[in-house]
N, C-alpha and C positions, 0 to 999 in steps of 0.2 A: 551590515549585516551585525557585526562584530560589536560596534556602537550600538543599535538597537538592542543588543543582547544586556550590553552592558548598564544600561538605563534601564531597562526592566528588571533587574537584581540589585538598582538602589537601594530600593524599599518594596513595601507592600503597597503603596499607594500608586507610583511608578507602573509595576506589574497590574495593576487592578486596571488602571488607564488605559495598557495596549492590550490586555485582554480583552475587554469588554470593550473599547473604542472597533476594534480590529472584528469581533464578532458582530459590534451592529451593521457596520459598514458590508454591504453587498461583495461576494466573492473575496475577503478578505478572511472569511472563517476559518481558512487552514492557517493562517498566521497566527491568529487566536489561538489555535490548539495547538501550537509549535513554541508558541511565549507560556501557556499553561503548564505544557510538559516541560518547559525548561525550567518553570518553580518549583516542579511537583520532584521533578529529578533530583534537584538541588537540596531544598527544603522539606521535602517529604509530605504526608497529607496534613499534617496538622497544622503547619504553616501555610500549607498551599490552599485550604478549603475555605476560607475568606476570598482569595482571589475566584477561584473555579466557582463560588456559589454566588460572587458579581456577575460573573459570566454565563451564568446559565439563566439569567434574565433576557437577554436579547434572545440567545438560543431557544429559548421557550417561547420569545415573542414572535421569530421566526415560522416557529414548527405550527403555532395557532393562523398566520398568516398560508400556510398550505406547504412551507419549504422546511423541511427535518433536515437537512442538510448538515447547517450549523451545530445543534445538538449532538446527532450521530459521529460526526466526525471529532468532536470535541470529547465528548466520553469513549469513543473507539480509542482514540490516539493516548487518551491518561489512561484507558484499561493497559493497553500494550507498555505505557509509561512505566505502570505497576508493576509489570513482569520483569522489566529490564534494571528497574530500580532494586527488584528481590533478588540479582545477582544471574537472572536467567540469562541464556545467550541469546546473540541476535537472529539464532536458525530456532527457534521455540520462539520467539516474538513472532519472525516469518509465518511460520506456522500456525500459529496461533490466530494471524489477521484471516486466514481462508473462515474460521468459525465466525467473526468479526465481518468478513464477506456477505457470507448468509444470513448474519441479522439484518445488515443490512440491506440485502436482497428481501427480506420480509417487509422490513419496513418502506421501501419503494415500492415495493409489489402493493401495499397496500393503500399509500398515498395517492401515487400514483397509475394507479391500475388500469381507470380509463385511457390515459393518453397513450400507456403502454399497449393496449390492447388494441387500440386505433392505429397506432403506428405496426403493428405486427399485422393485421389487417392487410394495409397497403402493403408490407412486405412479401406477405403469402400470395397476394395478387400479380406481383411486379417478379414473384421466382419465374414463371415462365421462361420471360425474357431475360432474366440474371441467368438464368444456368441454360441456355437456347436449347441444343436438341438433348440434353444430358437428361431436363425436365418429362421431354417425352417420352426417352426409355423408363422411366420409374414405374412401376405397378402403383394402381389406387394404395395400396396398404401405406405404400414408401411413401406416395405424397401426403399423405394424410398424417403419417410420422414425421415426416418432416414440416410439415405446418403448423404441428403441434408443439415441439419446441422453439420456434422463433420466439413466441412471448419470454419465456423461460431465459433462451439465450440474452434478449434485450436487456429483462432485468438484471441476468446477471453482469451482463457489460457496464450496467449503467451503478452495480454494486462496485465491482471491481475498480472501477472510477475514483468511488469513495475511497475504497481498499486503499489503492494508491496512494492516496493524500494522506490518509491517515499514516501511513506507513512515514512517507516524503514529513510530512510536519513533526512525526517523532524523531526522523533522524536530524532534520533541522535542529529542533531541544538539545539533541545528545551533542550536535554540533557544536551548538552555542556551549553548553557547558561545557564543553572537553577545550573550545575557544578562550576560556575564561580562566579555566582551573588547571585545566592539563592540558596543554595546548600537542597536537598531533594524538590527541589518546584515541578520538574518533575515528581517525584513518586506521589505526591500529586495530581497531575491534571490527571496523567494516570490512577490512582487505581479508579476514579470517572468514567471512561467512561462506560455509560451502558445508551442504547437503549430503548426509551418507547415501549408500545406495538405497534402504531400503526408503526413508521418506519421500527421496528420489523417486521411486517407482510407484509408491502409493499415489503422488502427487501426478504424475501421470497417467496412473491408470484410472485416476478420479475422472481425468481431464479428456481420456480416450473412451469411458464406457458408463461415465455418468447418464449421457442422454438414453443410454439403451437399457438403465435401471428403471427407466422413467421419465417420462417429458419435462416432468418438473425438476428431475435433477442436473436437468440441460445446464443450469447454471452453473455446476462446479468446474465447466472447463474451463469460462475467463475467470472465477474466483481463483483456482487451484493452480493459473500460470504466473499469478502475481507475485509467489514465494521464489520461484524459479527464475522470473524475468530479474529478481534482485539480486537473486545468487550469482546470474551471469554480469550481470554488472561489476559484482562486488570481485567477480574474478578477475576480468580485465584491468579493475583498478589494482588490485592485489599483485598481478603481473605488469602492470606498469610500474609499479614502488618498487617490487623484484628485483627488475630486471633495469633498473634506476632508466626510463625511458624519460622520451620527451614530455611534457604534459599534453603535448602536443595531439597525440594518440587519443587521449580523453576528450579534448576538445573535438575532435573528428566523429566519437564516439556520439555526443550531445548533440551535434548538429545531424549525424544521419538518422540519429532515432527521431528527431522532429519532422525531417525529410521524409525518412523511408519506413513509417513504424510499420507498416504493414510488415513490412520484411525483417526489420531489426529485431523488434519482437519476440517473435519464433524463434529465431537463429539467438536470443538471448537467454532462450528456454532450452533448448538443444544444447547450447555450450556448457549450461550449467550440469544438466542429464549427463553427457559425457563426462564433466571435469566428477560429478560423484562415482564414475568409474576410475579414471585415469588420474586424479588428484594432479592437474597441473602444475600447483604453485608447492606441492610437496609441505601443505602447511602443516601445524602443529595446533593445538587447542589453544583459544583465544587465550592472552594473559590475563591473568587478575593480580590482583592489588596495585599496585604502582602507576601498572599500566592501563587501569580501567581510566575509560573517559569521563569519569564523575571528581577524579582529581582529589579525591577522599583517602584512597590506599587502601 
């Protein structure tokens, strides 16, 4: 991957080839967003505008053919990259991803309304089997409320998927930038990601009570969990680096996430919330200046 980053930064033509080519190919839109964010983070909007402009052509073409993901992830990743380049911390970038996820939810709910509603109706019909005896004990109002949040939750899950992809694309772009110009800079940034108590409680409150404020707000549950999940991953990375543990523990983390996502994901969210209370790393504010991942000092 370092070789690809080096190729991208050789010149505008090479960057355009990678960004446009990956945007045009199915399932590689995340790589296009990562490459575009690398150019933007290092060169700024003025130098990156030509590359981004060419990347918009295949992204708009995919939107015309009914797939808004390429354009949405490209624009969302660059928006968060703008915050990062302006000097904002990863904490603020991750918090801003919730708003980005809401925008993704609106787009997906509009473009894929019919298939999402069809899937939601199928899930509602299967709820008596999925919940077994618990469903029979619910009142009519509780059943109606549960059925009403199915579609918003499905939309939120799809939007959270794009939200996670956008954050990962930005992280890849930032990692490339650090690898080329300041080795280890991204690691030092990422290891310090930690939410203080108030933001963590706000995210937790939106996750738990969003559906009770209105069925349409049920999509907040998956969207607000994403920043906490990344904070949980950063906590484990930071502890491994701080305690000088073997990289085997990180390999085990990601293998477990792939095999047991339904168990690992909420555990990471809980770890991030507990860390906001205890601060397992005794972390200091993110370093500035020479430690910044951009390598520009």
